DOMAR-765976 format. One line per field, with one value per atom (N, C-alpha, C, CB): atom name; residue in three letters; x, y, z. Coordinates in steps of 0.2 Angstrom, whole numbers. Each point is the difference from the previous one (the first is absolute). Glycine has a CB too. Example, Ala and Ser with C-alpha at 12.3 -4.5 7.8 and 13.67 -1.06 7.14 Angstrom:
residues 2
atom <- (N  CA  C  CB  N  CA  C  CB) .
type <- (ALA  ALA  ALA  ALA  SER  SER  SER  SER) .
east <- (66  -4  4  -9  7  4  -4  6) .
north <- (-28  6  6  -6  11  6  5  -3) .
up <- (39  0  0  6  -10  1  3  -10) .
END
This chain:
residues 126
atom <- (N  CA  C  CB  N  CA  C  CB  N  CA  C  CB  N  CA  C  CB  N  CA  C  CB  N  CA  C  CB  N  CA  C  CB  N  CA  C  CB  N  CA  C  CB  N  CA  C  CB  N  CA  C  CB  N  CA  C  CB  N  CA  C  CB  N  CA  C  CB  N  CA  C  CB  N  CA  C  CB  N  CA  C  CB  N  CA  C  CB  N  CA  C  CB  N  CA  C  CB  N  CA  C  CB  N  CA  C  CB  N  CA  C  CB  N  CA  C  CB  N  CA  C  CB  N  CA  C  CB  N  CA  C  CB  N  CA  C  CB  N  CA  C  CB  N  CA  C  CB  N  CA  C  CB  N  CA  C  CB  N  CA  C  CB  N  CA  C  CB  N  CA  C  CB  N  CA  C  CB  N  CA  C  CB  N  CA  C  CB  N  CA  C  CB  N  CA  C  CB  N  CA  C  CB  N  CA  C  CB  N  CA  C  CB  N  CA  C  CB  N  CA  C  CB  N  CA  C  CB  N  CA  C  CB  N  CA  C  CB  N  CA  C  CB  N  CA  C  CB  N  CA  C  CB  N  CA  C  CB  N  CA  C  CB  N  CA  C  CB  N  CA  C  CB  N  CA  C  CB  N  CA  C  CB  N  CA  C  CB  N  CA  C  CB  N  CA  C  CB  N  CA  C  CB  N  CA  C  CB  N  CA  C  CB  N  CA  C  CB  N  CA  C  CB  N  CA  C  CB  N  CA  C  CB  N  CA  C  CB  N  CA  C  CB  N  CA  C  CB  N  CA  C  CB  N  CA  C  CB  N  CA  C  CB  N  CA  C  CB  N  CA  C  CB  N  CA  C  CB  N  CA  C  CB  N  CA  C  CB  N  CA  C  CB  N  CA  C  CB  N  CA  C  CB  N  CA  C  CB  N  CA  C  CB  N  CA  C  CB  N  CA  C  CB  N  CA  C  CB  N  CA  C  CB  N  CA  C  CB  N  CA  C  CB  N  CA  C  CB  N  CA  C  CB  N  CA  C  CB  N  CA  C  CB  N  CA  C  CB  N  CA  C  CB  N  CA  C  CB  N  CA  C  CB  N  CA  C  CB  N  CA  C  CB  N  CA  C  CB  N  CA  C  CB  N  CA  C  CB  N  CA  C  CB  N  CA  C  CB  N  CA  C  CB  N  CA  C  CB  N  CA  C  CB  N  CA  C  CB  N  CA  C  CB  N  CA  C  CB  N  CA  C  CB  N  CA  C  CB  N  CA  C  CB  N  CA  C  CB  N  CA  C  CB  N  CA  C  CB  N  CA  C  CB  N  CA  C  CB  N  CA  C  CB  N  CA  C  CB  N  CA  C  CB  N  CA  C  CB  N  CA  C  CB  N  CA  C  CB  N  CA  C  CB  N  CA  C  CB) .
type <- (MET  MET  MET  MET  ASP  ASP  ASP  ASP  THR  THR  THR  THR  MET  MET  MET  MET  SER  SER  SER  SER  ILE  ILE  ILE  ILE  PRO  PRO  PRO  PRO  PHE  PHE  PHE  PHE  ARG  ARG  ARG  ARG  ASN  ASN  ASN  ASN  ARG  ARG  ARG  ARG  SER  SER  SER  SER  LYS  LYS  LYS  LYS  TYR  TYR  TYR  TYR  CYS  CYS  CYS  CYS  VAL  VAL  VAL  VAL  ALA  ALA  ALA  ALA  LEU  LEU  LEU  LEU  ILE  ILE  ILE  ILE  VAL  VAL  VAL  VAL  LEU  LEU  LEU  LEU  LYS  LYS  LYS  LYS  GLY  GLY  GLY  GLY  HIS  HIS  HIS  HIS  PRO  PRO  PRO  PRO  LYS  LYS  LYS  LYS  ARG  ARG  ARG  ARG  ILE  ILE  ILE  ILE  TYR  TYR  TYR  TYR  HIS  HIS  HIS  HIS  TYR  TYR  TYR  TYR  CYS  CYS  CYS  CYS  LYS  LYS  LYS  LYS  THR  THR  THR  THR  SER  SER  SER  SER  GLY  GLY  GLY  GLY  GLU  GLU  GLU  GLU  GLU  GLU  GLU  GLU  TYR  TYR  TYR  TYR  SER  SER  SER  SER  TRP  TRP  TRP  TRP  ALA  ALA  ALA  ALA  VAL  VAL  VAL  VAL  ARG  ARG  ARG  ARG  ASP  ASP  ASP  ASP  TYR  TYR  TYR  TYR  LEU  LEU  LEU  LEU  THR  THR  THR  THR  GLY  GLY  GLY  GLY  GLN  GLN  GLN  GLN  PHE  PHE  PHE  PHE  VAL  VAL  VAL  VAL  ARG  ARG  ARG  ARG  SER  SER  SER  SER  GLY  GLY  GLY  GLY  ASP  ASP  ASP  ASP  SER  SER  SER  SER  LYS  LYS  LYS  LYS  MET  MET  MET  MET  THR  THR  THR  THR  ALA  ALA  ALA  ALA  SER  SER  SER  SER  GLN  GLN  GLN  GLN  VAL  VAL  VAL  VAL  GLU  GLU  GLU  GLU  ASP  ASP  ASP  ASP  GLY  GLY  GLY  GLY  TRP  TRP  TRP  TRP  ILE  ILE  ILE  ILE  ASP  ASP  ASP  ASP  HIS  HIS  HIS  HIS  ALA  ALA  ALA  ALA  GLU  GLU  GLU  GLU  GLU  GLU  GLU  GLU  PRO  PRO  PRO  PRO  PRO  PRO  PRO  PRO  SER  SER  SER  SER  CYS  CYS  CYS  CYS  PRO  PRO  PRO  PRO  GLU  GLU  GLU  GLU  LYS  LYS  LYS  LYS  ARG  ARG  ARG  ARG  ILE  ILE  ILE  ILE  ASP  ASP  ASP  ASP  PHE  PHE  PHE  PHE  TRP  TRP  TRP  TRP  LYS  LYS  LYS  LYS  ASP  ASP  ASP  ASP  TYR  TYR  TYR  TYR  CYS  CYS  CYS  CYS  GLN  GLN  GLN  GLN  GLY  GLY  GLY  GLY  ALA  ALA  ALA  ALA  SER  SER  SER  SER  GLU  GLU  GLU  GLU  ARG  ARG  ARG  ARG  HIS  HIS  HIS  HIS  PHE  PHE  PHE  PHE  GLY  GLY  GLY  GLY  ALA  ALA  ALA  ALA  ALA  ALA  ALA  ALA  HIS  HIS  HIS  HIS  VAL  VAL  VAL  VAL  ASP  ASP  ASP  ASP  VAL  VAL  VAL  VAL  ALA  ALA  ALA  ALA  SER  SER  SER  SER  PRO  PRO  PRO  PRO  ASN  ASN  ASN  ASN  PRO  PRO  PRO  PRO  PRO  PRO  PRO  PRO  THR  THR  THR  THR  LEU  LEU  LEU  LEU  GLY  GLY  GLY  GLY  GLU  GLU  GLU  GLU  TRP  TRP  TRP  TRP  LYS  LYS  LYS  LYS  ARG  ARG  ARG  ARG  MET  MET  MET  MET  PRO  PRO  PRO  PRO  GLY  GLY  GLY  GLY  GLY  GLY  GLY  GLY  ARG  ARG  ARG  ARG  GLU  GLU  GLU  GLU  LEU  LEU  LEU  LEU  LEU  LEU  LEU  LEU) .
east <- (96  7  0  5  -2  1  5  -2  0  4  8  -11  12  6  5  -6  3  4  2  -6  4  3  7  -12  16  7  2  3  -4  1  8  -12  14  7  -2  5  -1  -1  5  -4  1  4  -2  1  3  -2  -6  7  -12  -7  -5  2  1  -4  1  0  -5  0  -2  -2  6  -1  0  5  -10  0  -3  -2  4  -3  -6  11  -17  -6  -3  -1  -4  -4  -7  8  -13  -6  -5  2  -6  -4  -5  1  -2  -5  1  -7  12  1  6  -5  6  5  6  -4  7  6  6  -6  7  7  1  -3  10  2  0  8  -11  -1  5  -12  14  4  -4  10  -9  -4  4  -9  7  4  -5  9  -7  -4  5  -9  6  4  -1  -2  7  0  -5  12  -16  -5  -5  9  -10  -6  -4  7  -14  -5  -2  -4  5  -3  6  -11  17  5  3  2  -4  2  -1  -3  7  -1  1  4  -7  1  2  -8  13  3  0  7  -10  0  5  -12  18  6  -1  7  -11  -1  -5  3  -8  -4  0  -8  13  1  -5  6  -10  -5  1  -8  5  0  -6  12  -13  -5  3  -9  6  3  -6  10  -8  -5  -5  8  -6  -4  -5  9  -8  -5  -4  7  -7  -3  -4  9  -13  -4  3  -10  16  3  6  -4  5  6  5  -7  13  6  -2  8  -11  -2  -5  3  -8  -5  3  -9  14  3  4  1  3  4  -4  9  -15  -3  -5  1  -3  -5  2  -8  14  1  7  -6  10  7  0  5  -4  0  8  -10  14  8  3  -1  7  4  8  -10  14  7  4  -1  7  4  3  3  -3  2  8  -12  15  7  -1  4  2  0  1  5  -10  1  -6  5  -3  -6  -6  9  -15  -6  1  -7  10  0  4  -1  5  4  -5  11  -16  -5  3  -7  12  2  3  3  1  2  -6  10  -15  -5  -5  0  0  -4  3  -4  11  3  0  8  -7  0  -6  9  -15  -6  -2  -4  6  -1  3  -1  7  4  -3  10  -12  -3  -7  6  -10  -6  1  -5  10  2  2  3  1  2  -6  11  -16  -5  -6  3  -5  -5  2  -7  13  2  -1  -3  8  0  -6  13  -16  -6  -6  5  -5  -6  0  -1  6  0  -5  12  -16  -6  1  -8  10  0  -6  13  -17  -6  -6  4  -5  -6  1  -2  -4  0  2  -8  10  1  -6  11  -12  -6  -3  3  -8  -3  -2  -4  2  -2  6  -9  15  6  0  6  -9  1  0  5  -4  1  7  -10  11  7  1  -1  8  2  6  -5  7  6  6  -7  12  6  3  2  -1  3  8  -9  12  7  5  -3  3  5  0  6  -12  0  -6  5  -7  -6  3  -6  3  2  -5  8  -7  -5  -4  7) .
north <- (-96  -2  -8  12  -15  -8  0  -3  -1  -1  -2  -3  -1  -2  5  -11  17  5  5  -2  1  5  -1  1  3  -1  1  4  -9  0  0  -5  8  -1  -4  11  -17  -4  2  -10  11  1  -5  13  -18  -5  -3  5  -5  -3  5  -8  14  6  1  5  -3  2  7  -11  16  7  2  2  3  3  7  -11  15  7  0  6  -4  0  6  -11  11  6  -4  7  -4  -2  2  0  -4  1  6  -12  17  5  4  -7  7  4  5  -10  13  6  -2  4  0  -1  1  4  -10  0  -7  10  -12  -6  -2  2  -9  -3  -5  3  -5  -5  -6  8  -14  -6  -5  3  -6  -6  -5  8  -14  -6  -5  3  -8  -5  -6  3  -6  -5  -6  4  -5  -6  1  -7  13  2  5  -2  0  5  5  -10  9  5  4  -7  8  3  5  -10  16  5  7  -8  13  7  4  -2  7  5  7  -5  7  6  6  -7  13  6  5  -2  1  4  8  -10  12  7  3  -3  -1  3  -2  1  -6  -3  -4  10  -14  -5  -7  10  -14  -7  -4  0  -6  -4  -7  8  -12  -7  -5  4  -10  -6  0  -6  7  0  5  -4  9  6  0  7  -13  0  -7  7  -7  -7  -3  5  -2  -3  -5  11  -15  -5  3  -10  8  2  -1  -2  -3  -2  5  -12  14  5  7  -7  9  6  0  2  -8  0  -1  -5  1  -1  6  -12  16  5  7  -8  10  6  3  -2  -2  2  2  -7  13  2  0  7  -6  0  -3  10  -13  -2  0  -7  8  0  -2  9  -12  -2  5  -10  10  5  -1  2  3  -1  -4  11  -13  -4  5  -11  11  5  -2  10  -10  -1  5  -5  2  4  6  -10  9  5  6  -10  10  6  5  -7  10  4  5  -3  7  5  -2  6  -12  -2  -2  -5  1  -2  6  -10  15  6  3  2  -1  3  -4  6  -13  -4  -1  -6  6  -1  7  -8  13  7  0  6  -8  0  -5  3  -9  -5  2  -9  13  2  6  -3  7  5  -3  8  -14  -3  -3  -2  -1  -4  5  -10  15  4  7  -6  8  7  4  -1  5  4  4  0  3  4  -4  8  -15  -4  -4  0  0  -4  3  -3  -1  3  -3  0  5  -2  3  -1  4  3  -4  10  -15  -4  -6  3  -4  -6  -7  7  -11  -7  -3  -1  -5  -3  -4  -1  3  -4  -7  11  -12  -7  -5  5  -3  -4  -2  5  -1  -1  6  -11  10  6  3  -5  11  2  4  2  -3  3  4  -10  14  4  -5  11  -10  -3  2  -2  -2  2  1  -6  11  2  -5  9  -11  -5  -7  10  -12  -7  -4  4  -1  -4  -7  11  -16  -7  -3  -1  -5  -4  -3  -2) .
up <- (69  -1  2  1  -6  2  6  -13  18  6  -2  6  -11  -2  -3  -2  0  -3  5  -10  17  5  1  5  -6  1  8  -12  16  7  1  3  2  3  6  -4  5  5  6  -8  14  6  5  -3  3  5  -1  9  -5  -1  -3  9  -10  -3  -7  11  -15  -7  0  -4  1  0  -8  12  -13  -7  1  -5  0  0  -5  3  -1  -4  -1  4  -9  -1  0  -7  11  1  -6  13  -16  -5  2  -4  -1  1  7  -7  10  6  0  6  -1  0  -4  11  -15  -4  5  -11  14  4  0  7  -5  0  8  -10  11  6  1  0  6  2  2  4  -7  2  2  -9  15  3  2  4  -5  2  2  -8  13  2  -5  12  -15  -5  2  -3  -1  1  5  -2  4  5  -3  10  -10  -4  5  -7  14  4  4  2  -5  3  -6  9  -9  -5  3  -10  7  1  -6  12  -12  -6  4  -8  7  3  -5  8  -5  -4  3  -4  2  4  -2  -1  -4  -2  5  -12  14  5  7  -9  10  7  2  3  -7  2  -3  0  3  -2  2  2  -6  1  0  -5  9  0  1  5  -7  0  6  -7  13  6  0  6  -10  -1  -6  8  -12  -6  -1  -5  1  -2  -6  5  -8  -6  2  -6  2  0  -4  2  -2  -4  -8  10  -11  -7  -3  2  2  -2  -1  6  -2  -1  -6  12  -13  -6  -7  7  -6  -6  -2  2  3  -2  1  3  1  2  -4  11  -13  -2  -8  10  -11  -7  -3  2  2  -2  6  -8  7  5  -2  4  0  -1  6  -8  7  5  4  -6  13  4  1  5  -2  2  7  -5  7  6  6  -6  10  6  5  -8  14  5  0  7  -6  0  5  -4  10  5  -2  8  -13  -2  -4  -1  5  -3  -5  10  -7  -4  -7  11  -11  -6  -5  6  -3  -5  -2  6  -2  -2  -6  12  -12  -5  -6  8  -7  -6  -3  6  -2  -3  -4  9  -6  -4  -6  11  -12  -6  -5  6  -3  -5  -2  6  -2  -2  -6  12  -11  -5  -6  9  -9  -6  -4  5  -1  -3  -2  7  -4  -1  -3  9  -8  -2  6  -12  14  6  1  -1  -4  1  1  -8  7  1  7  -13  17  6  5  -2  4  5  7  -10  14  7  4  -1  -2  3  1  -4  -1  0  5  -12  15  6  -3  7  -3  -2  -1  5  -9  -1  6  -12  15  6  -2  5  -11  -1  0  -8  8  2  7  -10  14  7  4  -2  9  4  0  8  -10  -1  7  -12  14  7  -1  6  -1  -1  2  3  -6  1  7  -12  17  6  -1  7  -5  0  -2  7  -13  -2  2  0  4  2  -3  11  -17  -3  -3  -3  5  -2  -4  9  -13  -3  6  -10) .
END
């Protein structure tokens, strides 16, 4: 996907979008990056409670955007720490995008993107 076509919601110095990863589990992910910084990004999988961030990856924000994103949409305005809200929202967005019967929460996240970790109880930050 062309980086310019990602419909980011700007929140202060952060840019946020909902994304689908190319060729990976059929679910919507939450993507956040610090504007103008290549090594300050995070992909959150609220459906499985996992995340990967730039510090646990060899990829830059541009590499993620140019090689991994198959679909992107603008998210609602809501803090990332509201895990229950995001879990429900990403579930609904996944069902709208893939169809309810096709949402995949059983397959693992792609290790090539970096080391995925469990989200700590509501305090996961960029």
